[in-house]
N, C-alpha and C positions, 0 to 999 in steps of 0.2 A: 504494500500500500504506500502511496505517496504521501509524505508529510506535507500538509498545507496549513496555512493560517486558518484558524477556526472562526467561523462567523459568530456573531454575538448570541445566536440562538442555539449553538452547538450542533447544528446539522452538518453533515458532511457536504463539502462543496463538490459540485459535479464538474466544474471547469475553473481554470486558473489563468492568470495573466501570463504573458511571456516571461516576465521577471520571476514570478512565482514558479513557473515551470523550470526555468533555469536554476533557481535555488534548489528545487526538488531533485533535479538531475545533477547538480553540482557543477554546472557550466554557466557561462555568461549568457545574458539575454540575446546577444547577437547570434550565438550558435543555435539557439532555439529558432530564431527568425530564419536562419539558413536551412535548418532541418525542415521547417514548414515549406519554404520556397522549393526545396529539392523533393518534396512530396514524401519525406520520411516520417513526418508528423502531420496529423490533420488538425486544422483549426476550424473553429466555428465562429461565424460573425453574427452579432446581435446589434443591428444598426451600425454604429461606428465602432463599437467595442468588438475586439477579437479575443477569443479565449481558446485555450487548449483543454479539451476534456481530460479529466484525471484518468479515465479508462484508457485513453489514447496513450498517455504517459506510461501506464502500466503495461500496455501492449508493446510499446516501443522497448521497454526494458526487458520484458520477457523474450522478445525476438532476439535481442542482443545477447542475452545470457544463453539462449538455446543454441546460438551459432558460435559461441565462444569456445 
């Protein structure tokens, strides 16, 4: 499971910002942008806001550990 900032009502967040995704992966925000651009991570747009689904981060890590 990806560690993310907990909202005030303590429900699990379904999507995170590029910065939060980078923090969770241990990389900079720019690398997350590049992964999305290259199609390795999927992002979701909500109006002007763009978020990375937590499930997508978990899939990304699972794929990388399975191929390691």
